[in-house]
C-alpha positions as CSV (number, residue, x, y, z in Angstrom):
1,X,181.1,266.2,126.1
2,X,181.5,263.6,123.4
3,X,177.9,261.2,123.8
4,X,179.7,257.7,123.2
5,X,176.7,256.1,122.5
6,X,176.7,257.9,119.3
7,X,178.7,255.5,118.4
8,X,177.6,252.0,116.3
9,X,180.1,249.6,114.1
10,X,179.1,249.7,110.5
11,X,177.6,246.6,110.4
12,X,174.8,247.4,113.1
13,X,173.7,250.3,110.7
14,X,172.1,250.6,107.5
15,X,172.5,252.5,104.7
16,X,171.4,256.1,104.3
17,X,167.8,256.0,102.4
18,X,167.5,259.5,100.7
19,X,163.7,258.8,100.3
20,X,163.0,258.7,104.4
21,X,166.2,260.8,106.1
22,X,167.4,264.1,106.8
23,X,170.5,265.1,107.1
24,X,172.0,267.6,110.2
25,X,174.9,269.8,109.6
26,X,177.7,268.9,111.9
27,X,180.2,271.0,110.3
28,X,180.6,274.2,108.4
29,X,184.4,275.4,107.7
30,X,186.3,278.1,105.6
31,X,188.3,276.8,103.1
32,X,189.4,280.3,100.9
33,X,187.6,283.0,99.8
34,X,183.9,283.0,99.5
35,X,184.0,279.0,99.6
36,X,183.0,276.9,102.6
37,X,182.8,272.8,103.5
38,X,179.1,272.0,104.6
39,X,179.7,268.6,106.5
40,X,176.4,266.3,107.5
41,X,175.6,263.3,109.3
42,X,172.0,261.3,109.0
43,X,170.0,262.0,111.5
44,X,169.3,258.4,112.1
45,X,172.8,257.3,112.2
46,X,173.4,255.6,109.0
47,X,176.1,255.4,106.7
48,X,176.7,257.0,103.5
49,X,177.5,254.8,100.6
50,X,178.5,256.3,97.6
51,X,181.6,255.9,95.1
52,X,184.1,258.8,95.0
53,X,183.2,261.9,92.9
54,X,179.6,261.2,92.6
55,X,177.0,264.3,93.7
56,X,174.0,264.9,95.8
57,X,171.1,267.6,95.2
58,X,170.3,269.5,98.6
59,X,166.7,270.9,99.2
60,X,167.5,274.3,100.4
61,X,164.1,275.2,102.7
62,X,163.9,278.7,101.7
63,X,162.1,281.3,102.4
64,X,160.2,281.7,99.0
65,X,159.9,278.2,98.9
66,X,162.4,274.8,98.9
67,X,165.3,275.9,96.8
68,X,166.9,272.5,94.7
69,X,171.0,272.9,94.1
70,X,173.2,269.8,93.1
71,X,176.7,269.4,94.6
72,X,179.3,267.3,94.1
73,X,180.2,265.5,97.4
74,X,184.4,266.3,98.4
75,X,184.1,264.0,101.0
76,X,184.9,259.9,100.5
77,X,183.2,257.2,101.0
78,X,186.1,255.5,103.0
79,X,184.6,257.5,105.8
80,X,181.3,257.0,105.8
81,X,179.6,258.6,108.9
82,X,179.0,261.8,107.1
83,X,179.2,263.8,104.2
84,X,180.4,267.2,103.0
85,X,179.9,269.4,99.9
86,X,182.3,272.1,99.6
87,X,180.4,275.2,97.8
88,X,181.8,278.9,96.1
89,X,179.6,281.6,96.5
90,X,179.2,283.3,93.1
91,X,178.2,287.1,92.6
92,X,174.8,285.4,91.5
93,X,174.4,281.7,93.7
94,X,170.8,282.4,95.1
95,X,171.2,279.2,96.9
96,X,174.8,278.8,97.8
97,X,174.2,282.7,99.5
98,X,171.7,280.8,101.4
99,X,173.6,278.4,102.9
100,X,176.6,280.2,103.8
101,X,173.4,282.9,105.9
102,X,171.6,280.0,107.5
103,X,173.3,276.6,108.1
104,X,175.2,276.1,110.7
105,X,175.7,273.3,113.4
106,X,172.3,271.6,114.2
107,X,170.7,272.9,110.8
108,X,168.7,270.2,108.7
109,X,168.3,269.7,105.4
110,X,167.0,266.9,102.6
111,X,169.6,265.7,100.1
112,X,168.5,263.1,97.1
113,X,171.3,260.9,95.9
114,X,173.9,260.4,96.0
115,X,174.2,259.9,91.8
116,X,176.2,260.3,88.8
117,X,179.1,258.9,86.9
118,X,182.2,260.4,87.5
119,X,184.3,258.8,89.5
120,X,187.5,256.8,88.8
121,X,185.9,254.0,90.0
122,X,183.8,253.5,86.4
123,X,187.4,253.7,85.1
124,X,189.5,252.0,86.7
125,X,193.4,252.5,85.1
126,X,197.3,252.6,86.5
127,X,197.7,256.2,86.0
128,X,195.3,259.1,86.6
129,X,195.6,262.9,85.8
130,X,192.8,265.0,88.2
131,X,192.7,268.6,86.4
132,X,190.3,270.8,87.8
133,X,189.8,275.0,88.4
134,X,188.0,276.7,90.8
135,X,185.3,274.4,92.8
136,X,186.0,271.8,90.2
137,X,188.5,270.6,92.1
138,X,185.5,269.1,94.5
139,X,185.1,265.4,92.9
140,X,188.7,265.7,92.3
141,X,189.8,265.6,95.7
142,X,186.9,263.2,96.7
143,X,188.7,260.7,94.7
144,X,191.8,261.5,96.1
145,X,191.2,261.0,99.9
146,X,189.8,258.0,98.8
147,X,192.8,256.9,97.2
148,X,195.1,257.9,99.9
149,X,192.8,255.9,102.2
150,X,192.4,253.0,100.6
151,X,195.2,252.8,97.8
152,X,198.1,255.7,98.8
153,X,200.6,254.2,96.5
154,X,198.4,255.2,92.7
155,X,200.1,257.3,90.5
156,X,198.1,260.4,89.8
157,X,199.2,263.7,88.7
158,X,197.0,266.5,90.6
159,X,196.7,269.8,88.6
160,X,194.5,272.7,90.0
161,X,194.0,276.2,88.5
162,X,193.2,278.9,90.6
163,X,192.8,282.9,89.9
164,X,195.3,283.9,92.8
165,X,196.9,281.4,95.2
166,X,194.9,282.2,98.0
167,X,192.1,281.3,95.9
168,X,193.4,277.1,95.7
169,X,191.0,275.2,97.6
170,X,192.2,272.5,99.8
171,X,195.8,273.7,99.1
172,X,197.1,272.7,102.7
173,X,195.6,269.3,102.9
174,X,196.6,268.6,99.2
175,X,200.6,269.5,100.2
176,X,199.9,267.4,103.3
177,X,198.7,264.4,100.9
178,X,201.8,265.2,98.4
179,X,204.1,264.3,101.5
180,X,202.2,261.0,102.1
181,X,201.6,259.8,98.9
182,X,204.5,258.7,97.1
183,X,202.9,258.4,93.9
184,X,201.3,262.0,93.9
185,X,202.6,264.9,91.6
186,X,200.8,268.1,92.6
187,X,200.9,271.0,90.2
188,X,199.2,274.6,90.7
189,X,199.1,277.2,88.5
190,X,197.6,280.5,89.2
191,X,196.5,283.5,87.0
192,X,197.7,286.9,88.5
193,X,200.1,287.5,92.1
194,X,199.0,288.8,95.2
195,X,199.3,291.0,97.6
196,X,199.0,288.6,100.2
197,X,201.0,285.6,99.7
198,X,204.0,285.3,97.4
199,X,204.0,282.7,94.5
200,X,207.3,280.9,93.2
201,X,204.9,278.5,91.0
202,X,203.4,278.1,87.3
203,X,201.6,281.0,86.2
204,X,199.0,282.1,83.6
205,X,196.3,279.2,82.1
206,X,196.9,276.0,81.1
207,X,197.6,275.2,77.4
208,X,199.7,272.8,75.0
209,X,203.3,274.2,76.5
210,X,201.9,274.6,80.1
211,X,200.6,270.5,80.5
212,X,203.5,268.6,79.4
213,X,205.4,270.7,82.2
214,X,203.0,269.8,85.1
215,X,201.5,266.0,83.7
216,X,204.8,265.1,81.5
217,X,203.2,261.3,80.7
218,X,199.5,262.8,80.3
219,X,199.3,260.9,77.3
220,X,199.6,257.5,79.6
221,X,197.0,258.8,81.9
222,X,193.0,258.2,82.7
223,X,192.4,262.1,82.5
224,X,189.3,263.6,84.9
225,X,188.9,267.4,83.8
226,X,185.7,269.7,86.1
227,X,185.8,273.7,86.2
228,X,183.8,276.0,84.3
229,X,182.2,275.2,80.8
230,X,185.3,277.6,79.7
231,X,187.4,275.4,81.1
232,X,186.9,272.0,80.4
233,X,186.3,272.9,76.0
234,X,189.9,274.6,76.4
235,X,191.4,271.0,78.2
236,X,189.4,269.0,75.8
237,X,190.5,270.9,72.4
238,X,194.3,270.9,73.5
239,X,194.0,267.1,74.2
240,X,192.7,266.6,71.5
241,X,194.7,268.7,69.4
242,X,197.9,266.7,71.0
243,X,196.5,263.5,69.2
244,X,195.3,262.0,73.0
245,X,192.9,259.2,73.3
246,X,189.9,261.0,74.0
247,X,188.2,257.6,75.1
248,X,190.3,258.2,78.3
249,X,189.0,261.5,79.1
250,X,186.3,262.1,81.5
251,X,184.8,265.4,82.5
252,X,182.0,266.5,84.8
253,X,179.3,269.3,84.2
254,X,176.0,270.2,85.3
255,X,174.8,272.3,82.2
256,X,171.9,270.4,79.9
257,X,173.4,269.7,76.9
258,X,172.7,271.1,73.6
259,X,170.1,269.2,71.3
260,X,169.5,271.2,67.8
261,X,166.0,270.9,67.4
262,X,164.8,269.7,64.1
263,X,161.5,271.3,62.2
264,X,158.8,269.0,61.8
265,X,157.4,268.6,58.4
266,X,155.3,270.7,57.4
267,X,151.4,269.2,57.3
268,X,148.3,271.0,55.3
269,X,145.3,269.8,58.1
270,X,142.6,268.3,56.9
271,X,139.7,269.3,56.7
272,X,136.7,268.5,60.1
273,X,140.4,267.8,61.8
274,X,140.0,271.2,64.2
275,X,136.5,270.0,65.3
276,X,137.0,266.5,65.9
277,X,140.4,265.9,67.2
278,X,140.6,264.5,71.0
279,X,143.8,264.7,72.9
280,X,145.5,261.7,73.7
281,X,145.4,261.0,77.7
282,X,147.3,258.3,79.7
283,X,146.3,257.3,83.2
284,X,148.6,257.3,85.8
285,X,148.3,256.1,89.3
286,X,150.3,257.4,92.1
287,X,150.6,255.3,94.7
288,X,152.4,256.8,98.0
289,X,150.1,259.9,97.2
290,X,146.9,258.0,96.5
291,X,146.1,260.4,93.2
292,X,144.8,259.1,89.9
293,X,145.8,261.5,86.7
294,X,145.3,261.7,83.2
295,X,149.0,262.4,81.4
296,X,148.6,264.0,77.9
297,X,149.8,263.7,75.1
298,X,153.8,265.1,74.8
299,X,154.5,265.2,78.5
300,X,156.2,263.8,81.0
301,X,155.5,262.0,84.3
302,X,157.1,265.0,86.5
303,X,154.7,267.2,84.3
304,X,151.9,265.5,85.0
305,X,152.4,264.7,89.1
306,X,153.0,268.8,89.3
307,X,150.0,269.6,87.4
308,X,148.0,266.7,90.5
309,X,149.4,268.5,92.7
310,X,151.9,265.4,93.5
311,X,155.3,266.4,94.6
312,X,158.5,264.8,92.7
313,X,161.7,266.5,93.5
314,X,163.6,267.9,90.6
315,X,166.7,270.1,90.2
316,X,168.1,269.6,86.8
317,X,165.1,268.7,84.6
318,X,167.2,267.4,81.5
319,X,168.0,264.2,83.2
320,X,171.2,264.6,84.5
321,X,170.8,265.0,88.4
322,X,168.8,262.0,89.2
323,X,166.9,264.1,92.0
324,X,163.6,262.8,90.3
325,X,164.2,259.3,90.5
326,X,161.2,257.3,91.3
327,X,160.3,253.4,91.3
328,X,157.8,252.4,88.7
329,X,155.8,249.3,89.6
330,X,153.4,249.0,86.5
331,X,153.7,249.9,82.4
332,X,155.7,251.3,80.1
333,X,158.1,254.8,79.6
334,X,160.0,256.0,77.0
335,X,163.3,257.8,79.2
336,X,165.7,260.1,77.3
337,X,167.9,260.7,80.4
338,X,171.6,262.5,80.2
339,X,173.2,260.1,82.8
340,X,171.1,260.5,85.9
341,X,170.0,257.0,86.5
342,X,172.2,253.4,86.0
343,X,171.3,250.7,84.5
344,X,170.9,248.4,87.6
345,X,168.2,251.1,89.1
346,X,166.4,250.5,85.7
347,X,166.4,246.9,85.6
348,X,165.0,247.1,89.3
349,X,161.9,249.6,88.1
350,X,163.1,252.9,88.6
351,X,162.9,255.7,86.4
352,X,163.4,259.4,85.9
353,X,160.2,261.4,86.5
354,X,161.5,264.7,84.4
355,X,162.1,262.6,81.2
356,X,160.0,259.7,80.7
357,X,156.9,259.8,79.2
358,X,154.2,257.4,79.2
359,X,153.9,254.8,76.5
360,X,151.0,252.9,78.9
361,X,149.3,253.3,82.1
362,X,151.6,253.5,85.1
363,X,151.4,253.0,88.7
364,X,154.0,255.6,90.0
365,X,155.7,255.3,93.5
366,X,155.0,259.2,94.4
């Protein structure tokens, strides 16, 4: 029987706080072979405030210790009482396989976020084109669900590529949305036929010939792309070669950016340096843990925290996922991030511990 006592109006609730609350699994559903959607609610009847296309980092309590994995939300903030991630288990997927084997309704996990800037709300336009492959469809689905709820007349081209017909994630829901949203144009493309079901649509891989067939006016659209790295590189190169305005192209990737290492200039040691050099340290106070630590020159706040037994959750560790976000109460840092923190969060005193190095004594809420 449904517990009607669970219902509260939105204005009677507070937004979810990832530092204080855990999530409860309330649903697990199959979407395609080796693809499942996990739906969560907050233990404390809070609501979820985020932008469609953002991601969260789940802390999975495996037998070998906490495992951090980052997943895009497939749900829409227009339905704020729950969130969902849709994940595909690859051959070497440790975290996702653990979720498949262990997460059932009633299970609890810690989560951090939401964060990320891959959202149509960051790039408003009159016309959109969403291009995805595989599980890269999840942020596109979040954005499309939001449009269906809040602006169903929007002009959207939706192109999704899969290996076989049965591997098209959300296919039935997408076809249903296609019948309800007058401005939605769907384009599916598969690489090979299947014995499980017939296929009469496009086949092959998306290229400079097929893209105009799927989206004839792609040059007029704001384009969002997500999928395996080779797929996104191919789409980006194809658009660039077609003369597309690349300022209107946006892609989501959780891969670390390639940084060319520049060797330091050679310097001869000064006599006596080896005997007299003292390694510079900077004091850091971790106020929540009541720990005082010394940060060795060149170390990040996260490295110092770990060396001192202070736990700061971290996933990507190159300034993208935002999991290690902490508030800096006092002091200055040098922070080189890759989009995992927003300007207004920095203005509010937050830093990413994984890519922040002290410039002075610090006090950190951790």
